C-alpha positions as CSV (number, residue, x, y, z in Angstrom):
1,X,-2.4,17.3,-11.3
2,X,-1.6,13.6,-12.0
3,X,-2.9,12.2,-8.4
4,X,-2.3,8.1,-8.7
5,X,-5.1,7.6,-5.7
6,X,-4.0,4.2,-2.9
7,X,-6.9,2.9,-0.8
8,X,-7.4,0.2,0.8
9,X,-11.0,-0.1,0.4
10,X,-13.1,0.1,-2.7
11,X,-14.3,4.0,-2.3
12,X,-17.7,5.1,-2.0
13,X,-20.3,1.9,-0.4
14,X,-20.7,4.3,2.3
15,X,-20.1,1.4,5.1
16,X,-16.5,2.5,6.2
17,X,-15.9,6.2,6.9
18,X,-12.4,5.8,4.7
19,X,-14.6,4.4,1.9
20,X,-16.8,7.0,1.7
21,X,-14.0,10.5,2.2
22,X,-11.6,8.4,-0.4
23,X,-15.3,8.7,-2.5
24,X,-15.1,12.9,-1.8
25,X,-11.9,13.1,-2.0
26,X,-12.3,11.7,-5.4
27,X,-15.2,13.3,-7.0
28,X,-13.5,16.7,-5.4
29,X,-10.1,16.5,-6.6
30,X,-11.4,14.9,-10.9
31,X,-13.4,19.1,-11.4
32,X,-9.6,19.8,-11.3
33,X,-6.5,16.7,-11.9
34,X,-6.4,13.7,-13.2
35,X,-7.1,10.4,-11.4
36,X,-6.1,7.7,-11.6
37,X,-7.3,5.4,-8.5
38,X,-5.8,2.5,-7.0
39,X,-7.8,0.3,-5.2
40,X,-7.4,-3.0,-3.0
41,X,-9.8,-5.2,-2.5
42,X,-11.1,-8.5,-0.7
43,X,-14.1,-8.6,-3.6
44,X,-15.1,-7.1,-6.6
45,X,-16.4,-3.3,-5.9
46,X,-20.8,-2.9,-6.3
47,X,-21.0,-2.0,-9.9
48,X,-22.6,1.9,-8.9
49,X,-19.8,2.7,-7.2
50,X,-17.1,1.3,-9.8
51,X,-19.5,3.1,-12.9
52,X,-19.1,6.0,-10.4
53,X,-15.6,6.1,-10.3
54,X,-14.6,5.5,-13.2
55,X,-16.6,8.6,-14.1
56,X,-14.7,10.4,-12.1
57,X,-11.3,8.8,-13.0
58,X,-8.8,8.1,-15.7
59,X,-8.1,5.1,-14.7
60,X,-9.6,2.1,-12.1
61,X,-7.7,0.2,-11.6
62,X,-9.0,-3.3,-8.7
63,X,-6.2,-5.6,-7.3
64,X,-6.8,-9.4,-5.0
65,X,-5.5,-9.1,-1.1
66,X,-5.0,-12.5,-0.6
67,X,-6.0,-13.0,2.4
68,X,-3.0,-16.1,3.4
69,X,-1.0,-13.8,2.9
70,X,-2.4,-11.2,4.6
71,X,-2.9,-13.6,7.6
72,X,0.7,-14.8,7.6
73,X,1.5,-11.4,8.0
74,X,-0.5,-10.7,10.4
75,X,1.0,-13.9,12.3
76,X,4.7,-13.1,11.8
77,X,4.3,-9.2,12.6
78,X,2.7,-10.6,16.8
79,X,6.8,-10.6,17.8
80,X,7.7,-7.7,16.2
81,X,7.6,-3.7,17.8
82,X,5.6,-2.9,14.0
83,X,1.5,-2.4,13.8
84,X,-0.6,-5.2,13.1
85,X,-2.4,-3.1,10.7
86,X,0.1,-2.4,9.1
87,X,2.4,-5.4,8.4
88,X,-1.0,-6.7,7.6
89,X,-1.2,-5.5,4.3
90,X,2.6,-4.7,4.8
91,X,1.9,-6.2,0.1
92,X,1.5,-5.0,-3.5
93,X,-0.5,-7.5,-4.2
94,X,0.4,-9.2,-7.8
95,X,-1.3,-8.0,-11.3
96,X,-1.4,-4.6,-9.7
97,X,0.4,-3.0,-12.3
98,X,2.3,-0.7,-9.8
99,X,5.4,-0.6,-11.2
100,X,4.5,-0.4,-14.4
101,X,2.0,2.4,-14.2
102,X,5.5,4.7,-12.4
103,X,7.2,3.5,-15.1
104,X,5.1,5.9,-17.4
105,X,5.8,8.5,-14.8
106,X,2.3,10.5,-15.6
107,X,2.0,11.2,-11.1
108,X,2.8,14.6,-10.2
109,X,1.3,13.3,-6.6
110,X,0.5,9.7,-4.8
111,X,-2.9,10.3,-2.4
112,X,-2.3,7.0,0.1
113,X,-5.0,6.7,2.5
114,X,-5.0,4.9,6.1
115,X,-1.5,4.4,7.6
116,X,-1.9,0.4,7.2
117,X,-0.8,1.5,3.8
118,X,2.5,3.7,4.8
119,X,5.4,1.7,3.8
120,X,3.4,2.7,0.2
121,X,5.4,5.9,1.1
122,X,8.9,4.1,0.3
123,X,7.4,2.0,-2.7
124,X,6.6,5.1,-4.9
125,X,10.3,6.8,-4.1
126,X,11.1,9.8,-5.1
127,X,7.7,10.4,-6.0
128,X,6.2,13.0,-3.4
129,X,3.3,11.8,-1.2
130,X,0.6,12.4,0.5
131,X,-0.3,10.2,3.6
132,X,-3.7,10.4,4.9
133,X,-4.3,8.8,7.6
134,X,-8.6,9.8,8.5
135,X,-8.9,9.8,11.8
136,X,-5.4,8.6,15.1
137,X,-6.6,4.7,14.9
138,X,-4.4,4.6,18.3
139,X,-7.2,6.2,20.3
140,X,-9.8,4.0,18.5
141,X,-7.5,0.7,19.5
142,X,-6.7,2.5,23.1
143,X,-10.6,2.9,23.4
144,X,-11.8,-0.8,22.3
145,X,-8.7,-1.7,24.4
146,X,-10.4,-0.2,27.1
147,X,-14.5,-1.9,26.2
148,X,-13.6,-4.4,24.7
149,X,-14.3,-7.0,27.4
150,X,-13.5,-10.5,25.1
151,X,-10.3,-12.3,25.6
152,X,-8.6,-10.3,22.3
153,X,-8.6,-7.7,24.2
154,X,-5.4,-7.0,24.6
155,X,-4.9,-7.1,20.9
156,X,-6.1,-4.1,20.7
157,X,-4.1,-2.7,24.2
158,X,-1.0,-3.9,21.8
159,X,-1.9,-2.0,18.9
160,X,-2.5,1.2,20.1
161,X,0.8,1.5,21.7
162,X,2.1,0.0,18.1
163,X,0.4,2.9,16.2
164,X,0.7,5.0,18.2
165,X,4.3,4.5,17.3
166,X,3.7,4.2,14.0
167,X,0.9,7.9,13.8
168,X,3.6,9.9,15.5
């Protein structure tokens, strides 16, 4: 099977759980399937992780996200019912080559990691997609809202309820 694996952060690094999970999934899937990794990243991946992914994947494509655009989408989402994390990442950065990849028609499946990349499912239609939530972000945000003592506690409360609806 030919899989387009899309992540919000470059796999590896072992800093965040989603990066570790993607790294292990790609490593294991690549034994039986052809993987193209499309990673949206704010910084270039560290050399050892890039080399590791290049060894596992047919193609590795990294695309930088613009922080100004992300901040603008976040600001615009404050007045909506859309989860802030989803709104902030609801854009395919220029230079991703996503349209060209899809026009090649080489993929049997897209694996999209994290709820924040959920809008990619519609962009990839009619390609079958797996949206891997990794964990329940709504529960994470609800716990943050309970434990946080900062003035931004209300953001975690708002995000928890928005994410709960979105995840459902």
